[in-house]
Backbone as JSON Lines, residues from 0, in Angstrom:
{"i":0,"aa":"X","n":[85.38,86.45,69.46],"ca":[85.17,85.02,69.73],"c":[86.52,84.34,69.94]}
{"i":1,"aa":"X","n":[86.6,83.48,70.95],"ca":[87.83,82.79,71.27],"c":[87.9,81.49,70.48]}
{"i":2,"aa":"X","n":[89.01,81.23,69.84],"ca":[89.2,79.99,69.11],"c":[90.23,79.13,69.81]}
{"i":3,"aa":"X","n":[90.24,77.85,69.49],"ca":[91.18,76.93,70.11],"c":[92.61,77.34,69.81]}
{"i":4,"aa":"X","n":[93.43,77.44,70.81],"ca":[94.8,77.86,70.6],"c":[95.65,77.52,71.81]}
{"i":5,"aa":"X","n":[96.96,77.6,71.62],"ca":[97.92,77.47,72.7],"c":[98.59,78.83,72.85]}
{"i":6,"aa":"X","n":[98.67,79.34,74.07],"ca":[99.35,80.6,74.3],"c":[100.82,80.29,74.59]}
{"i":7,"aa":"X","n":[101.71,80.46,73.61],"ca":[103.07,79.94,73.71],"c":[103.91,80.56,74.82]}
{"i":8,"aa":"X","n":[103.66,81.82,75.17],"ca":[104.49,82.46,76.18],"c":[104.29,81.86,77.56]}
{"i":9,"aa":"X","n":[103.13,81.25,77.79],"ca":[102.83,80.68,79.1],"c":[102.65,79.16,79.04]}
{"i":10,"aa":"X","n":[102.6,78.57,77.86],"ca":[102.33,77.14,77.76],"c":[100.92,76.8,78.17]}
{"i":11,"aa":"X","n":[99.96,77.62,77.75],"ca":[98.56,77.48,78.15],"c":[97.72,77.05,76.96]}
{"i":12,"aa":"X","n":[96.83,76.1,77.19],"ca":[95.84,75.71,76.18],"c":[94.53,76.41,76.5]}
{"i":13,"aa":"X","n":[93.9,76.93,75.46],"ca":[92.61,77.59,75.63],"c":[91.71,77.18,74.46]}
{"i":14,"aa":"X","n":[90.55,76.62,74.75],"ca":[89.66,76.19,73.67],"c":[88.29,75.86,74.19]}
{"i":15,"aa":"X","n":[87.46,75.3,73.33],"ca":[86.09,74.92,73.68],"c":[86.06,73.49,74.21]}
{"i":16,"aa":"X","n":[85.37,73.29,75.33],"ca":[85.14,71.94,75.83],"c":[84.12,71.25,74.93]}
{"i":17,"aa":"X","n":[84.27,69.93,74.77],"ca":[83.29,69.16,74.0],"c":[81.88,69.54,74.46]}
{"i":18,"aa":"X","n":[80.99,69.96,73.52],"ca":[79.66,70.46,73.91],"c":[78.83,69.45,74.71]}
{"i":19,"aa":"X","n":[78.9,68.16,74.36],"ca":[78.14,67.16,75.1],"c":[78.65,67.06,76.54]}
{"i":20,"aa":"X","n":[79.98,67.04,76.71],"ca":[80.56,66.99,78.05],"c":[80.19,68.24,78.83]}
{"i":21,"aa":"X","n":[80.23,69.38,78.17],"ca":[79.91,70.63,78.86],"c":[78.48,70.65,79.37]}
{"i":22,"aa":"X","n":[77.53,70.19,78.56],"ca":[76.14,70.2,78.99],"c":[75.92,69.3,80.2]}
{"i":23,"aa":"X","n":[76.59,68.14,80.23],"ca":[76.47,67.26,81.38],"c":[77.14,67.87,82.6]}
{"i":24,"aa":"X","n":[78.28,68.51,82.38],"ca":[78.97,69.19,83.48],"c":[78.11,70.31,84.05]}
{"i":25,"aa":"X","n":[77.43,71.02,83.18],"ca":[76.56,72.12,83.62],"c":[75.43,71.58,84.49]}
{"i":26,"aa":"X","n":[74.88,70.43,84.13],"ca":[73.82,69.82,84.95],"c":[74.36,69.45,86.33]}
{"i":27,"aa":"X","n":[75.55,68.87,86.38],"ca":[76.17,68.55,87.67],"c":[76.3,69.8,88.54]}
{"i":28,"aa":"X","n":[76.74,70.89,87.92],"ca":[76.95,72.13,88.66],"c":[75.64,72.7,89.18]}
{"i":29,"aa":"X","n":[74.59,72.63,88.39],"ca":[73.3,73.15,88.83],"c":[72.73,72.33,89.98]}
{"i":30,"aa":"X","n":[72.93,71.01,89.94],"ca":[72.47,70.16,91.04],"c":[73.22,70.49,92.33]}
{"i":31,"aa":"X","n":[74.51,70.73,92.21],"ca":[75.3,71.1,93.38],"c":[74.9,72.45,93.94]}
{"i":32,"aa":"X","n":[74.52,73.36,93.06],"ca":[74.12,74.69,93.5],"c":[72.9,74.62,94.41]}
{"i":33,"aa":"X","n":[71.97,73.76,94.11],"ca":[70.77,73.61,94.93],"c":[71.13,73.15,96.35]}
{"i":34,"aa":"X","n":[72.17,72.34,96.46],"ca":[72.6,71.84,97.77],"c":[73.22,72.96,98.61]}
{"i":35,"aa":"X","n":[73.97,73.85,97.95],"ca":[74.72,74.88,98.68],"c":[73.89,76.09,99.08]}
{"i":36,"aa":"X","n":[72.85,76.39,98.33],"ca":[72.16,77.66,98.52],"c":[71.6,77.85,99.91]}
{"i":37,"aa":"X","n":[71.26,76.78,100.59],"ca":[70.65,76.91,101.93],"c":[71.65,77.4,102.97]}
{"i":38,"aa":"X","n":[72.96,77.33,102.67],"ca":[73.97,77.72,103.65],"c":[74.83,78.89,103.18]}
{"i":39,"aa":"X","n":[74.32,79.69,102.24],"ca":[75.12,80.81,101.74],"c":[75.59,81.72,102.85]}
{"i":40,"aa":"X","n":[74.74,81.94,103.86],"ca":[75.07,82.9,104.9],"c":[76.28,82.53,105.75]}
{"i":41,"aa":"X","n":[76.71,81.28,105.69],"ca":[77.85,80.84,106.51],"c":[79.18,81.02,105.79]}
{"i":42,"aa":"X","n":[79.14,81.48,104.55],"ca":[80.37,81.59,103.75],"c":[81.06,82.92,104.01]}
{"i":43,"aa":"X","n":[82.41,82.91,103.87],"ca":[83.2,84.13,103.97],"c":[83.6,84.58,102.58]}
{"i":44,"aa":"X","n":[84.16,85.76,102.45],"ca":[84.49,86.3,101.14],"c":[85.67,85.64,100.46]}
{"i":45,"aa":"X","n":[86.67,85.22,101.24],"ca":[87.89,84.62,100.7],"c":[87.67,83.12,100.55]}
{"i":46,"aa":"X","n":[87.44,82.64,99.33],"ca":[87.13,81.23,99.13],"c":[88.3,80.33,99.46]}
{"i":47,"aa":"X","n":[89.52,80.78,99.19],"ca":[90.68,79.96,99.49],"c":[90.89,79.81,100.98]}
{"i":48,"aa":"X","n":[90.71,80.9,101.71],"ca":[90.86,80.85,103.16],"c":[89.79,79.96,103.77]}
{"i":49,"aa":"X","n":[88.57,80.03,103.27],"ca":[87.5,79.2,103.8],"c":[87.8,77.72,103.58]}
{"i":50,"aa":"X","n":[88.44,77.43,102.46],"ca":[88.8,76.03,102.19],"c":[89.74,75.48,103.26]}
{"i":51,"aa":"X","n":[90.63,76.32,103.79],"ca":[91.61,75.87,104.78],"c":[91.08,75.96,106.21]}
{"i":52,"aa":"X","n":[89.96,76.6,106.4],"ca":[89.39,76.7,107.74],"c":[88.72,75.39,108.12]}
{"i":53,"aa":"X","n":[88.48,75.23,109.41],"ca":[87.82,74.02,109.91],"c":[86.31,74.21,109.81]}
{"i":54,"aa":"X","n":[85.83,74.23,108.56],"ca":[84.39,74.36,108.33],"c":[83.97,73.24,107.39]}
{"i":55,"aa":"X","n":[82.7,73.0,107.32],"ca":[82.19,71.95,106.46],"c":[82.49,72.27,105.0]}
{"i":56,"aa":"X","n":[83.13,71.33,104.31],"ca":[83.46,71.54,102.9],"c":[82.21,71.59,102.04]}
{"i":57,"aa":"X","n":[81.08,71.14,102.56],"ca":[79.84,71.19,101.8],"c":[79.36,72.62,101.56]}
{"i":58,"aa":"X","n":[79.96,73.59,102.27],"ca":[79.56,74.97,102.09],"c":[80.04,75.54,100.76]}
{"i":59,"aa":"X","n":[81.05,74.93,100.15],"ca":[81.61,75.52,98.94],"c":[82.2,74.49,97.98]}
{"i":60,"aa":"X","n":[82.33,73.25,98.4],"ca":[83.08,72.26,97.62],"c":[82.16,71.13,97.19]}
{"i":61,"aa":"X","n":[81.99,70.95,95.87],"ca":[81.17,69.87,95.34],"c":[81.93,69.15,94.24]}
{"i":62,"aa":"X","n":[81.68,67.87,94.05],"ca":[82.33,67.09,93.0],"c":[81.36,66.85,91.86]}
{"i":63,"aa":"X","n":[81.78,67.1,90.61],"ca":[80.95,66.66,89.48],"c":[81.01,65.14,89.39]}
{"i":64,"aa":"X","n":[79.88,64.5,89.18],"ca":[79.84,63.04,89.19],"c":[79.45,62.45,87.84]}
{"i":65,"aa":"X","n":[78.29,62.86,87.33],"ca":[77.81,62.29,86.07],"c":[78.72,62.65,84.89]}
{"i":66,"aa":"X","n":[79.33,63.82,84.96],"ca":[80.18,64.29,83.86],"c":[81.65,63.92,84.04]}
{"i":67,"aa":"X","n":[81.98,63.18,85.1],"ca":[83.36,62.95,85.48],"c":[84.17,62.25,84.38]}
{"i":68,"aa":"X","n":[83.66,61.16,83.84],"ca":[84.43,60.38,82.86],"c":[84.68,61.19,81.58]}
{"i":69,"aa":"X","n":[83.65,61.85,81.08],"ca":[83.8,62.63,79.86],"c":[84.77,63.77,80.03]}
{"i":70,"aa":"X","n":[84.7,64.45,81.18],"ca":[85.61,65.56,81.44],"c":[87.05,65.07,81.53]}
{"i":71,"aa":"X","n":[87.26,63.94,82.19],"ca":[88.61,63.39,82.31],"c":[89.19,63.06,80.94]}
{"i":72,"aa":"X","n":[88.4,62.46,80.07],"ca":[88.89,62.13,78.73],"c":[89.33,63.37,77.97]}
{"i":73,"aa":"X","n":[88.49,64.4,78.0],"ca":[88.83,65.63,77.3],"c":[90.08,66.27,77.88]}
{"i":74,"aa":"X","n":[90.14,66.32,79.2],"ca":[91.26,66.98,79.88],"c":[92.57,66.27,79.6]}
{"i":75,"aa":"X","n":[92.6,64.94,79.73],"ca":[93.85,64.19,79.53],"c":[94.32,64.27,78.09]}
{"i":76,"aa":"X","n":[93.4,64.34,77.15],"ca":[93.79,64.51,75.76],"c":[94.54,65.83,75.56]}
{"i":77,"aa":"X","n":[94.05,66.88,76.17],"ca":[94.71,68.19,76.08],"c":[96.07,68.14,76.76]}
{"i":78,"aa":"X","n":[96.16,67.48,77.92],"ca":[97.42,67.41,78.66],"c":[98.49,66.67,77.85]}
{"i":79,"aa":"X","n":[98.11,65.59,77.19],"ca":[99.07,64.86,76.38],"c":[99.59,65.72,75.23]}
{"i":80,"aa":"X","n":[98.7,66.52,74.65],"ca":[99.11,67.43,73.6],"c":[100.11,68.46,74.13]}
{"i":81,"aa":"X","n":[99.86,68.97,75.34],"ca":[100.76,69.96,75.92],"c":[102.12,69.35,76.24]}
{"i":82,"aa":"X","n":[102.15,68.1,76.71],"ca":[103.43,67.44,77.0],"c":[104.25,67.28,75.72]}
{"i":83,"aa":"X","n":[103.58,66.95,74.62],"ca":[104.29,66.83,73.35],"c":[104.79,68.18,72.86]}
{"i":84,"aa":"X","n":[104.01,69.21,73.11],"ca":[104.39,70.55,72.67],"c":[105.45,71.17,73.57]}
{"i":85,"aa":"X","n":[105.36,70.91,74.87],"ca":[106.27,71.48,75.86],"c":[106.84,70.37,76.73]}
{"i":86,"aa":"X","n":[107.83,69.6,76.25],"ca":[108.38,68.49,77.05],"c":[109.02,68.96,78.34]}
{"i":87,"aa":"X","n":[109.32,70.25,78.45],"ca":[109.9,70.76,79.7],"c":[108.95,70.63,80.87]}
{"i":88,"aa":"X","n":[107.65,70.41,80.61],"ca":[106.72,70.14,81.69],"c":[107.21,68.96,82.52]}
{"i":89,"aa":"X","n":[107.74,67.92,81.85],"ca":[108.24,66.75,82.56],"c":[109.67,66.96,83.04]}
{"i":90,"aa":"X","n":[110.51,67.55,82.22],"ca":[111.91,67.7,82.56],"c":[112.12,68.55,83.81]}
{"i":91,"aa":"X","n":[111.23,69.49,84.05],"ca":[111.42,70.38,85.19],"c":[111.1,69.72,86.52]}
{"i":92,"aa":"X","n":[110.5,68.53,86.49],"ca":[110.22,67.81,87.72],"c":[111.35,66.83,87.99]}
{"i":93,"aa":"X","n":[112.1,67.02,89.04],"ca":[113.31,66.24,89.3],"c":[113.06,64.75,89.43]}
{"i":94,"aa":"X","n":[111.87,64.37,89.89],"ca":[111.62,62.94,90.12],"c":[111.38,62.18,88.82]}
{"i":95,"aa":"X","n":[111.22,62.89,87.71],"ca":[110.99,62.22,86.44],"c":[112.28,62.23,85.63]}
{"i":96,"aa":"X","n":[112.92,61.06,85.51],"ca":[114.22,60.97,84.86],"c":[114.14,60.38,83.45]}
{"i":97,"aa":"X","n":[113.0,59.8,83.08],"ca":[112.86,59.2,81.78],"c":[112.37,60.22,80.76]}
{"i":98,"aa":"X","n":[112.3,59.78,79.51],"ca":[111.78,60.63,78.45],"c":[110.27,60.85,78.67]}
{"i":99,"aa":"X","n":[109.74,62.01,78.25],"ca":[108.31,62.3,78.47],"c":[107.38,61.24,77.93]}
{"i":100,"aa":"X","n":[107.77,60.56,76.82],"ca":[106.85,59.57,76.25],"c":[106.7,58.33,77.14]}
{"i":101,"aa":"X","n":[107.55,58.18,78.15],"ca":[107.44,57.06,79.07],"c":[106.49,57.37,80.23]}
{"i":102,"aa":"X","n":[105.88,58.54,80.18],"ca":[105.0,58.97,81.27],"c":[103.62,59.28,80.73]}
{"i":103,"aa":"X","n":[102.67,59.23,81.62],"ca":[101.32,59.6,81.24],"c":[100.75,60.5,82.33]}
{"i":104,"aa":"X","n":[99.6,61.06,82.07],"ca":[98.96,61.97,83.0],"c":[97.74,61.31,83.62]}
{"i":105,"aa":"X","n":[97.45,61.69,84.85],"ca":[96.27,61.18,85.54],"c":[95.64,62.34,86.3]}
{"i":106,"aa":"X","n":[94.3,62.39,86.3],"ca":[93.59,63.44,87.03],"c":[93.65,63.14,88.52]}
{"i":107,"aa":"X","n":[94.18,64.07,89.28],"ca":[94.25,63.91,90.73],"c":[92.88,64.1,91.35]}
{"i":108,"aa":"X","n":[92.25,65.22,91.06],"ca":[90.91,65.5,91.54],"c":[90.41,66.77,90.85]}
{"i":109,"aa":"X","n":[89.12,66.98,90.86],"ca":[88.57,68.26,90.41],"c":[87.33,68.59,91.2]}
{"i":110,"aa":"X","n":[86.92,69.84,91.14],"ca":[85.87,70.33,92.01],"c":[85.13,71.48,91.33]}
{"i":111,"aa":"X","n":[83.94,71.77,91.86],"ca":[83.13,72.87,91.35],"c":[83.31,74.09,92.25]}
{"i":112,"aa":"X","n":[83.57,75.24,91.64],"ca":[83.7,76.5,92.37],"c":[82.4,77.29,92.23]}
{"i":113,"aa":"X","n":[81.78,77.63,93.35],"ca":[80.6,78.48,93.34],"c":[80.99,79.81,93.98]}
{"i":114,"aa":"X","n":[80.99,80.86,93.2],"ca":[81.41,82.17,93.68],"c":[80.21,83.1,93.76]}
{"i":115,"aa":"X","n":[79.94,83.59,94.96],"ca":[78.83,84.5,95.19],"c":[79.3,85.95,95.05]}
{"i":116,"aa":"X","n":[78.38,86.91,94.91],"ca":[78.77,88.32,94.82],"c":[79.66,88.74,95.99]}
{"i":117,"aa":"X","n":[80.75,89.41,95.69],"ca":[81.69,89.87,96.71],"c":[82.74,88.85,97.09]}
{"i":118,"aa":"X","n":[82.57,87.59,96.74],"ca":[83.57,86.57,97.05],"c":[84.68,86.59,96.01]}
{"i":119,"aa":"X","n":[85.83,86.07,96.4],"ca":[87.0,86.1,95.51],"c":[87.93,84.96,95.87]}
{"i":120,"aa":"X","n":[88.84,84.64,94.95],"ca":[89.9,83.67,95.21],"c":[91.23,84.39,95.11]}
{"i":121,"aa":"X","n":[92.0,84.52,96.2],"ca":[93.25,85.27,96.16],"c":[94.34,84.54,95.37]}
{"i":122,"aa":"X","n":[95.43,85.22,95.14],"ca":[96.54,84.69,94.35],"c":[97.05,83.38,94.96]}
{"i":123,"aa":"X","n":[97.15,82.33,94.13],"ca":[97.59,81.03,94.61],"c":[98.05,80.19,93.42]}
{"i":124,"aa":"X","n":[98.57,79.01,93.71],"ca":[98.95,78.06,92.67],"c":[98.56,76.67,93.14]}
{"i":125,"aa":"X","n":[98.62,75.69,92.23],"ca":[98.16,74.34,92.53],"c":[99.33,73.36,92.56]}
{"i":126,"aa":"X","n":[99.02,72.12,92.9],"ca":[100.01,71.04,92.87],"c":[99.87,70.26,91.57]}
{"i":127,"aa":"X","n":[100.86,69.4,91.28],"ca":[100.81,68.6,90.08],"c":[101.55,69.23,88.91]}
{"i":128,"aa":"X","n":[101.29,68.74,87.7],"ca":[101.91,69.27,86.49],"c":[101.0,70.29,85.83]}
{"i":129,"aa":"X","n":[99.73,69.93,85.68],"ca":[98.76,70.82,85.06],"c":[97.62,71.11,86.02]}
{"i":130,"aa":"X","n":[97.02,72.26,85.82],"ca":[95.72,72.57,86.42],"c":[94.81,73.02,85.29]}
{"i":131,"aa":"X","n":[93.52,73.09,85.58],"ca":[92.6,73.51,84.54],"c":[91.41,74.24,85.14]}
{"i":132,"aa":"X","n":[90.7,74.95,84.29],"ca":[89.44,75.57,84.68],"c":[88.49,75.5,83.49]}
{"i":133,"aa":"X","n":[87.24,75.17,83.78],"ca":[86.16,75.25,82.79],"c":[85.17,76.28,83.32]}
{"i":134,"aa":"X","n":[84.85,77.27,82.51],"ca":[83.88,78.28,82.92],"c":[82.49,77.82,82.55]}
{"i":135,"aa":"X","n":[81.66,77.59,83.55],"ca":[80.33,77.02,83.35],"c":[79.25,78.1,83.33]}
{"i":136,"aa":"X","n":[79.34,79.03,84.25],"ca":[78.34,80.11,84.31],"c":[79.02,81.41,84.73]}
{"i":137,"aa":"X","n":[78.98,82.4,83.85],"ca":[79.49,83.73,84.17],"c":[78.31,84.68,84.03]}
{"i":138,"aa":"X","n":[77.75,85.14,85.14],"ca":[76.44,85.81,85.12],"c":[76.5,87.3,84.8]}
{"i":139,"aa":"X","n":[77.34,87.69,83.86],"ca":[77.39,89.09,83.45],"c":[78.04,89.18,82.07]}
{"i":140,"aa":"X","n":[77.72,90.25,81.38],"ca":[78.31,90.55,80.09],"c":[79.31,91.69,80.26]}
{"i":141,"aa":"X","n":[80.23,91.8,79.32],"ca":[81.23,92.85,79.41],"c":[80.57,94.22,79.47]}
{"i":142,"aa":"X","n":[79.48,94.4,78.74],"ca":[78.79,95.69,78.74],"c":[78.13,96.01,80.07]}
{"i":143,"aa":"X","n":[77.96,94.98,80.91],"ca":[77.34,95.2,82.22],"c":[78.31,95.77,83.23]}
{"i":144,"aa":"X","n":[79.61,95.55,83.01],"ca":[80.57,95.87,84.06],"c":[81.63,96.87,83.65]}
{"i":145,"aa":"X","n":[81.7,97.23,82.37],"ca":[82.72,98.16,81.92],"c":[82.07,99.5,81.6]}
{"i":146,"aa":"X","n":[82.47,100.52,82.28],"ca":[81.91,101.85,82.06],"c":[82.76,102.62,81.07]}
{"i":147,"aa":"X","n":[82.15,103.34,80.18],"ca":[82.87,104.18,79.23],"c":[82.88,105.64,79.66]}
{"i":148,"aa":"X","n":[82.26,105.94,80.78],"ca":[82.22,107.31,81.28],"c":[83.38,107.52,82.25]}
{"i":149,"aa":"X","n":[84.46,108.09,81.77],"ca":[85.67,108.22,82.58],"c":[85.56,109.35,83.6]}
{"i":150,"aa":"X","n":[84.5,110.15,83.5],"ca":[84.28,111.2,84.49],"c":[83.46,110.69,85.67]}
{"i":151,"aa":"X","n":[82.99,109.44,85.54],"ca":[82.16,108.85,86.6],"c":[83.02,108.6,87.83]}
{"i":152,"aa":"X","n":[82.43,108.79,89.02],"ca":[83.18,108.55,90.25],"c":[83.49,107.06,90.38]}
{"i":153,"aa":"X","n":[84.44,106.74,91.23],"ca":[84.88,105.35,91.38],"c":[83.72,104.44,91.74]}
{"i":154,"aa":"X","n":[83.68,103.27,91.1],"ca":[82.62,102.31,91.36],"c":[83.21,100.92,91.42]}
{"i":155,"aa":"X","n":[82.73,100.09,92.36],"ca":[83.19,98.71,92.44],"c":[82.71,97.88,91.26]}
{"i":156,"aa":"X","n":[81.78,98.4,90.49],"ca":[81.26,97.66,89.35],"c":[82.13,97.81,88.11]}
{"i":157,"aa":"X","n":[83.22,98.53,88.19],"ca":[84.11,98.71,87.05],"c":[85.42,97.94,87.3]}
{"i":158,"aa":"X","n":[86.23,97.87,86.28],"ca":[87.55,97.28,86.44],"c":[87.59,95.81,86.1]}
{"i":159,"aa":"X","n":[88.22,95.0,86.97],"ca":[88.47,93.59,86.68],"c":[87.39,92.68,87.24]}
{"i":160,"aa":"X","n":[86.21,93.18,87.42],"ca":[85.16,92.44,88.11],"c":[84.99,91.02,87.57]}
{"i":161,"aa":"X","n":[85.17,90.02,88.48],"ca":[84.93,88.62,88.16],"c":[85.95,87.97,87.25]}
{"i":162,"aa":"X","n":[86.99,88.67,86.84],"ca":[87.93,88.11,85.89],"c":[88.89,87.11,86.53]}
{"i":163,"aa":"X","n":[89.29,86.13,85.74],"ca":[90.31,85.15,86.11],"c":[91.63,85.7,85.6]}
{"i":164,"aa":"X","n":[92.64,85.76,86.47],"ca":[93.9,86.42,86.11],"c":[95.11,85.55,86.42]}
{"i":165,"aa":"X","n":[96.0,85.37,85.43],"ca":[97.31,84.77,85.65],"c":[98.3,85.87,86.01]}
{"i":166,"aa":"X","n":[99.24,85.55,86.91],"ca":[100.3,86.48,87.3],"c":[101.63,85.76,87.16]}
{"i":167,"aa":"X","n":[102.57,86.34,86.43],"ca":[103.85,85.68,86.16],"c":[104.91,86.74,85.91]}
{"i":168,"aa":"X","n":[106.16,86.33,85.75],"ca":[107.24,87.26,85.46],"c":[107.8,87.0,84.07]}
{"i":169,"aa":"X","n":[108.26,88.05,83.41],"ca":[108.87,87.88,82.09],"c":[110.38,87.68,82.24]}
{"i":170,"aa":"X","n":[111.11,87.65,81.12],"ca":[112.54,87.35,81.14],"c":[113.36,88.43,81.87]}
{"i":171,"aa":"X","n":[112.78,89.59,82.08],"ca":[113.45,90.68,82.8],"c":[113.03,90.73,84.26]}
{"i":172,"aa":"X","n":[112.19,89.78,84.67],"ca":[111.72,89.76,86.06],"c":[110.58,90.71,86.34]}
{"i":173,"aa":"X","n":[110.0,91.27,85.3],"ca":[108.86,92.17,85.47],"c":[107.58,91.36,85.66]}
{"i":174,"aa":"X","n":[106.73,91.81,86.57],"ca":[105.47,91.12,86.82],"c":[104.48,91.42,85.69]}
{"i":175,"aa":"X","n":[103.92,90.35,85.11],"ca":[102.96,90.47,84.03],"c":[101.67,89.78,84.44]}
{"i":176,"aa":"X","n":[100.58,90.17,83.79],"ca":[99.29,89.53,84.04],"c":[98.6,89.2,82.72]}
{"i":177,"aa":"X","n":[97.75,88.19,82.77],"ca":[96.9,87.85,81.63],"c":[95.52,87.56,82.19]}
{"i":178,"aa":"X","n":[94.52,88.33,81.77],"ca":[93.17,88.22,82.33],"c":[92.23,87.55,81.33]}
{"i":179,"aa":"X","n":[91.44,86.61,81.84],"ca":[90.52,85.83,81.03],"c":[89.12,85.86,81.66]}
{"i":180,"aa":"X","n":[88.16,85.29,80.93],"ca":[86.8,85.05,81.45],"c":[86.15,86.31,81.99]}
{"i":181,"aa":"X","n":[86.07,87.33,81.14],"ca":[85.52,88.59,81.6],"c":[84.01,88.71,81.42]}
{"i":182,"aa":"X","n":[83.39,87.76,80.68],"ca":[81.94,87.81,80.56],"c":[81.38,86.46,80.12]}
{"i":183,"aa":"X","n":[80.06,86.42,79.87],"ca":[79.37,85.16,79.62],"c":[79.8,84.48,78.32]}
{"i":184,"aa":"X","n":[80.49,85.16,77.42],"ca":[80.93,84.53,76.18],"c":[81.97,83.45,76.43]}
{"i":185,"aa":"X","n":[82.52,83.4,77.64],"ca":[83.53,82.39,77.99],"c":[82.92,81.1,78.51]}
{"i":186,"aa":"X","n":[81.64,81.03,78.67],"ca":[81.01,79.8,79.15],"c":[81.25,78.66,78.16]}
{"i":187,"aa":"X","n":[81.7,77.52,78.67],"ca":[82.0,76.37,77.81],"c":[83.45,76.31,77.37]}
{"i":188,"aa":"X","n":[84.27,77.3,77.78],"ca":[85.69,77.29,77.45],"c":[86.47,76.52,78.52]}
{"i":189,"aa":"X","n":[87.54,75.85,78.11],"ca":[88.44,75.18,79.04],"c":[89.84,75.76,78.87]}
{"i":190,"aa":"X","n":[90.51,75.98,79.97],"ca":[91.89,76.46,79.97],"c":[92.72,75.49,80.8]}
{"i":191,"aa":"X","n":[93.8,74.96,80.2],"ca":[94.73,74.07,80.89],"c":[96.07,74.79,80.97]}
{"i":192,"aa":"X","n":[96.67,74.82,82.16],"ca":[97.86,75.64,82.37],"c":[98.81,74.97,83.35]}
{"i":193,"aa":"X","n":[100.08,75.4,83.38],"ca":[101.03,74.83,84.35],"c":[100.53,75.02,85.77]}
{"i":194,"aa":"X","n":[100.56,73.96,86.55],"ca":[99.99,74.01,87.9],"c":[100.68,75.05,88.79]}
{"i":195,"aa":"X","n":[101.94,75.35,88.52],"ca":[102.68,76.3,89.35],"c":[102.44,77.75,88.96]}
{"i":196,"aa":"X","n":[101.64,77.98,87.93],"ca":[101.36,79.34,87.49],"c":[100.37,80.0,88.44]}
{"i":197,"aa":"X","n":[100.77,81.11,89.04],"ca":[99.9,81.8,90.0],"c":[98.7,82.41,89.28]}
{"i":198,"aa":"X","n":[97.55,82.36,89.97],"ca":[96.34,82.91,89.39],"c":[95.38,83.31,90.51]}
{"i":199,"aa":"X","n":[94.39,84.11,90.16],"ca":[93.41,84.59,91.13],"c":[92.11,84.93,90.39]}
{"i":200,"aa":"X","n":[91.04,85.09,91.17],"ca":[89.74,85.45,90.6],"c":[89.21,86.65,91.37]}
{"i":201,"aa":"X","n":[88.87,87.71,90.64],"ca":[88.36,88.93,91.26],"c":[86.88,88.78,91.63]}
{"i":202,"aa":"X","n":[86.43,89.54,92.61],"ca":[85.0,89.5,92.97],"c":[84.14,90.2,91.91]}
{"i":203,"aa":"X","n":[82.86,89.91,91.93],"ca":[81.9,90.61,91.08],"c":[80.74,91.07,91.96]}
{"i":204,"aa":"X","n":[79.82,91.86,91.39],"ca":[78.85,92.54,92.26],"c":[77.44,92.56,91.7]}
{"i":205,"aa":"X","n":[76.95,91.44,91.17],"ca":[75.52,91.37,90.89],"c":[74.9,90.28,91.78]}
{"i":206,"aa":"X","n":[73.7,89.85,91.51],"ca":[72.98,88.98,92.44],"c":[72.99,87.5,92.06]}
{"i":207,"aa":"X","n":[73.84,87.09,91.14],"ca":[73.86,85.71,90.68],"c":[75.1,84.97,91.15]}
{"i":208,"aa":"X","n":[75.28,83.76,90.65],"ca":[76.39,82.91,91.06],"c":[77.3,82.62,89.87]}
{"i":209,"aa":"X","n":[78.58,82.79,90.08],"ca":[79.58,82.47,89.06],"c":[80.06,81.04,89.32]}
{"i":210,"aa":"X","n":[80.04,80.19,88.29],"ca":[80.37,78.78,88.48],"c":[81.5,78.38,87.54]}
{"i":211,"aa":"X","n":[82.49,77.7,88.08],"ca":[83.56,77.13,87.27],"c":[83.94,75.78,87.87]}
{"i":212,"aa":"X","n":[84.66,74.99,87.09],"ca":[85.16,73.69,87.55],"c":[86.66,73.71,87.39]}
{"i":213,"aa":"X","n":[87.38,73.31,88.43],"ca":[88.85,73.31,88.4],"c":[89.38,71.97,88.88]}
{"i":214,"aa":"X","n":[90.67,71.75,88.67],"ca":[91.29,70.51,89.15],"c":[92.75,70.43,88.8]}
{"i":215,"aa":"X","n":[93.39,69.34,89.21],"ca":[94.82,69.14,89.02],"c":[95.11,67.82,88.32]}
{"i":216,"aa":"X","n":[96.19,67.81,87.56],"ca":[96.64,66.62,86.84],"c":[98.08,66.32,87.24]}
{"i":217,"aa":"X","n":[98.34,65.06,87.57],"ca":[99.7,64.62,87.92],"c":[100.25,63.67,86.87]}
{"i":218,"aa":"X","n":[101.52,63.32,87.01],"ca":[102.14,62.37,86.09],"c":[102.25,61.0,86.76]}
{"i":219,"aa":"X","n":[102.24,59.94,85.93],"ca":[102.41,58.59,86.44],"c":[103.24,57.79,85.44]}
{"i":220,"aa":"X","n":[103.85,56.69,85.91],"ca":[104.59,55.8,85.02],"c":[103.6,55.04,84.18]}
């Protein structure tokens, strides 16, 4: 079971989203799913590439509405805690010359991610100071995708299926990874992380939809 904590090596917050906010967010996501399902066939596998293509954003991009205010309150509270814990979040941005306490955070935007079987989000990073992800629906359990039979021939159903992965370098310049959200036990968790931290989401291979909510936070005077 995952408990509320800060991962100090990366400056990442990981914990449970307020249950009331999460339930409202889940309803928003389910309503959006009904809108998208009629056009599944027009989607490509690379969700990030599709976002940059000249296609209708309604194919993959939805905004949570009813849960917006509650989610913003929870998110900004976490961001303020991270700024107090890691003031270098502000110092590393050249345009901010004052002390961190003279600044506040504001949500730039957030969106719902609907990931179908075989779809993936390649390695990328966001704008702003912080980014976040809330895992709303992960349609598989760890026991469904991890095989213990090492003599079994290669299968796409094994390995990092559907996992959210951070990619970064350590003090020696070695590439490191941290993988999260490997099964349904992560539903209702929120992760807030530095916006410049590279991350990606692996594809999965069952017949359901993986749903998460992401967004960016900027600083303001």
